[in-house]
C-alpha positions, 0 to 999 in steps of 0.5 A, spaced: 100 593 457 100 587 461 107 586 459 109 593 461 106 593 468 109 586 469 116 589 467 115 595 472 113 591 478 119 586 477 124 592 476 120 595 482 121 589 486 128 588 485 130 595 487 126 594 493 130 588 495 137 591 493 135 596 498 133 591 503 140 587 502 144 594 502 141 596 508 142 589 512 149 589 510 151 594 515 148 590 521 152 585 524 150 578 527 151 580 535 153 573 538 155 573 545 163 572 543 163 577 538 160 583 543 163 581 549 170 579 547 171 583 541 166 590 541 167 590 549 175 592 548 173 598 544 169 601 549 171 607 553 172 604 559 177 599 556 181 604 553 181 608 560 184 601 563 189 601 557 191 608 558 192 606 566 196 600 564 201 603 559 202 608 565 204 602 569 209 599 564 212 606 564 213 606 571 216 600 571 221 602 565 223 608 569 225 604 575 229 599 571 232 605 567 234 608 574 239 603 575 242 605 568 248 611 568 244 618 568 248 624 566 246 631 569 248 638 566 248 644 571 249 651 568 249 658 572 251 663 567 249 669 571 250 670 579 251 678 579 251 681 586 252 688 588 251 689 596 255 691 602 257 684 606 259 684 613 266 681 614 271 679 620 278 681 619 282 674 621 287 678 625 284 683 629 277 680 629 274 686 628 268 687 623 267 691 617 263 692 611 266 690 604 263 692 598 261 686 594 261 687 586 261 681 582 258 676 578 259 668 578 258 663 573 259 655 573 258 649 569 258 642 571 257 635 568 256 629 572 254 622 571 250 618 576 250 611 577 247 606 582 250 600 584 245 595 585 249 590 589 251 594 594 246 599 594 251 605 593 251 611 589 257 613 584 258 619 581 263 622 576 264 629 574 267 635 572 266 642 573 268 649 572 267 656 576 268 663 573 268 669 578 269 677 575 270 682 581 268 688 578 271 693 584 278 690 583 277 689 575 280 681 577 278 675 574 279 668 576 277 661 574 276 655 579 276 648 575 275 641 577 277 637 571 274 630 574 272 628 581 269 621 583 265 620 589 262 613 592 257 613 598 253 607 601 251 604 608 255 599 610 250 594 612 243 593 609 244 596 602 244 590 598 238 587 602 234 593 601 236 593 594 233 586 593 227 587 597 226 593 592 227 589 586 222 584 588 217 589 590 217 593 583 217 586 579 211 584 583 208 590 582 209 590 574 206 583 574 200 585 578 199 591 573 199 586 567 194 581 571 190 587 574 189 590 567 187 583 564 182 582 570 179 589 569 178 588 562 175 581 564 170 585 569 168 590 563 167 584 559 162 581 565 159 588 565 157 588 558 155 581 558 150 582 564 147 588 559 147 583 553 144 578 557 138 583 559 138 585 551 137 577 550 132 576 555 128 582 552 128 580 545 126 573 547 120 575 551 119 580 545 119 575 540 114 570 544 110 576 545 109 578 538 107 571 537 102 571 542 099 577 539 098 573 533 095 567 536 091 571 540 088 574 534 087 568 531 083 565 537 079 571 537 077 570 530 075 563 532 072 565 538 067 570 534 065 564 530 064 560 536 060 565 539 056 566 532 054 559 532 052 559 540 058 554 542 061 559 547 058 565 551 059 572 550 062 572 557 067 567 554 068 571 548 070 578 551 075 574 556 078 572 550 078 579 547 081 582 554 086 577 553 088 579 546 088 586 548 093 585 554 097 581 550 098 587 545 099 591 551 105 586 553 108 586 546 108 594 546 112 594 553 116 589 551 118 593 545 120 599 549 124 595 554 128 592 548 129 598 545 131 601 551 136 596 553 139 595 546 141 602 546 144 602 553 148 596 550 150 600 544 152 606 548 156 601 553 160 598 548 161 605 544 158 603 537 153 606 533 153 600 528 147 596 528 147 589 532 143 583 530 142 580 537 141 572 537 139 567 542 145 564 545 146 557 543 150 553 548 157 553 546 161 553 553 165 547 556 160 542 559 165 541 564 172 545 567 177 541 570 177 544 577 185 542 577 186 547 571 182 552 574 186 552 581 192 552 577 191 558 573 188 562 579 194 561 582 198 563 576 194 569 573 190 572 579 192 578 581 189 577 588 194 572 590 200 576 587 197 582 591 198 578 597 205 576 596 206 583 594 203 585 601 208 580 605 214 583 601 212 590 603 211 588 610 218 585 610 221 591 607 218 595 613 220 590 618 227 590 615 228 598 615 225 599 622 230 594 624 236 598 620 234 605 622 234 603 630 240 599 630 247 600 629 249 602 622 255 606 619 255 610 612 262 611 608 263 616 603 269 616 599 272 622 594 277 623 589 279 628 584 283 634 582 282 641 582 286 648 581 285 655 581 288 661 576 286 667 573 286 664 566 282 659 564 288 655 560 292 655 567 286 653 571 287 646 568 295 646 569 298 642 574 291 640 578 292 639 585 289 632 588 283 632 592 281 626 596 276 625 602 274 620 606 268 620 611 265 615 615 259 616 619 257 611 625 250 611 628 249 608 635 243 608 639 245 607 646 240 609 651 233 611 649 228 608 654 227 602 650 223 606 644 227 603 639 226 596 642 219 598 642 219 600 635 222 594 632 217 590 636 211 594 633 214 592 626 214 585 628 207 585 630 205 588 624 208 583 620 205 577 624 198 581 623 199 582 616 201 574 615 194 572 619 190 577 615 193 574 608 192 567 610 184 569 612 183 573 605 186 567 601 181 562 605 175 566 603 178 567 596 179 560 595 172 559 598 169 564 593 172 560 587 170 553 589 163 556 590 163 559 582 166 552 580 160 549 583 155 554 580 157 553 573 156 546 574 149 547 576 148 552 571 150 548 565 145 542 568 140 547 569 141 550 562 139 543 558 133 542 563 130 549 562 131 549 555 127 542 554 122 545 559 121 551 554 121 547 548 115 543 551 111 549 554 111 551 546 109 544 544 104 544 549 101 551 547 101 549 540 097 543 542 092 547 547 091 552 541 088 546 536 084 543 542 081 550 543 079 550 536 076 543 537 072 545 543 076 540 547 079 545 552 076 551 556 080 558 555 082 558 562 086 551 560 089 555 554 091 561 557 094 557 563 098 553 557 100 560 554 103 563 561 107 557 562 111 559 556 113 565 559 114 562 566 119 557 562 122 562 558 124 566 564 127 560 567 130 558 560 133 566 560 135 565 567 139 559 566 143 562 560 145 568 564 147 564 570 151 559 565 155 565 562 156 569 568 159 564 572 163 562 566 166 569 565 167 570 572 171 564 572 175 566 566 176 573 569 179 569 576 183 565 572 185 569 566 184 563 561 179 562 556 177 555 557 173 555 550 179 557 546 184 554 551 189 560 551 191 565 556 188 571 556 194 575 558 197 573 551 192 576 547 190 582 552 196 585 555 200 586 548 
C-alpha cells in the first residue's frame, strides 16, 4: 500500500513538474537589449515608420526615373459634333451659319526625355488624325509620321538641374537617417517604459522580502512580549509596520502589473516576458571624438541644415533668374501630310520646321525686381545665421549628453554598492534586533534605507541607459556592438 502511494506521488510530482516546465517555455528572458533592440522593431509605431520610409524611397526613385525616357499614348476615338457654327467668309467678310456634322478621331505616341545637362525637354513622336464629315460624305486623314522638338531656357537650366539634384539626393539621405532616428526614438520610449517596469519589479521583490522579514520580526516580537522583554506598545508598533509592508507590497504588485502590460501593449506582443534586473553591460567610456564623427556623419539634423541651405540657395537663384534678362528657345522638326486615304497620307510627307525664341527683358518696374532680389538675399543670409545658431545649440546638447553619460556610469557603480551595503546592514540589524541590541526604530531606519538606496540605484540605471540610447540615437551608431545602425535598420 505504501509502495502504491509512493509511486502515485512520484508520478504526480513528475506530471506537475512537466506542466510547469512546458508552461515556462513560453516565457522569454526580457533583457534590455532584447526588448529595446528586437521587440521594439515589431511594434506598430515601428511598422508605421517603415511604411513612411518606403514612401520616401519610392519618391526618390520616382525622381531618378523622371530623367529616363517616358512614353505616352494618347487616343481620342470619338469626337462627334452636330451643330450650327458661325463662320466668316474670307472673301466678302460676311457671317453665315454652317452646319457641322462630323466625327474626329486622333491617336498619338510621344517619347519624352529630360536633358539634365541643359535643363531642356526633348520630345519625339508620331500622330494620326481622322475626320469624317457626314454632311458631305467625305473622309480625310492627317498624319505626322514623326516629329522632334526641343525646348529650354538659354540661361540657368543646368544650374537649376544641379541644385535640384543636390536637394533630392540630400532629401533621400535625410529620409534614411531620419527613419533610423525615428526608430531610435521609439526604442528610447520603449526603454523608458522598460525601466519603469524594472523599477517596479525591483521594488516589488524588495517589498515581498520585507513582508517575510516583518512576519519573522512579528514572531520574534511576540516571544519577547511574552517574556516581558518589550512592551505592548513596541509589539503593536512592529505589527503596524508589518501590516504597512503588506499594503505596500499589494500596491507594488498592482503597479508592476499595470506597467508590465502597458509595456507589452507598446511593443505589440502577447508573449510573456521575464523582466530581469539589468547588469552593467554598457561601455565604461565613449570616445567623444567618435561621437562627434558619427553625429556629423549620420545625424539628420546636420543634413537638414545643409538641405535648408541648398533650398535657400535655390530660392535665391530662381528669384534672380525670374527678375533678370533671360530667353527661351524651342526647336521643332518633322513631317506631315493630308489625304483622303490613309495610305496616301503617308506618301511624300511635307517637311515641318519651327523655331521659336522668346526673350524676357525687365526694363523698368520702379525697382520692384531689384527689391525682390534683395529680399531673397536677405532671406538667404538670415537662414545662414539661424542655421549657425541651431548648430551651436545642438552641439551643446551633445556635449551635455556626453557628460551626463559619464556621470551616470560612475553613479551606477556607486549606487549599486550603496544598495548592496544597505541590504547587508539590514540583515545585520535583523540579527541585532533579535538579540535585543537595537530598538525597532533603528531596525526600521535600516529597512527604509534599503528602499532609499534602491530608488537611487534604479535612478542610476535609468540615467545610464537613457543617456546611452540618446547618444546612440544621435550618432546612429551602436558603441556596444561597434556597428552602424543605418546598416541594420535601413535594409
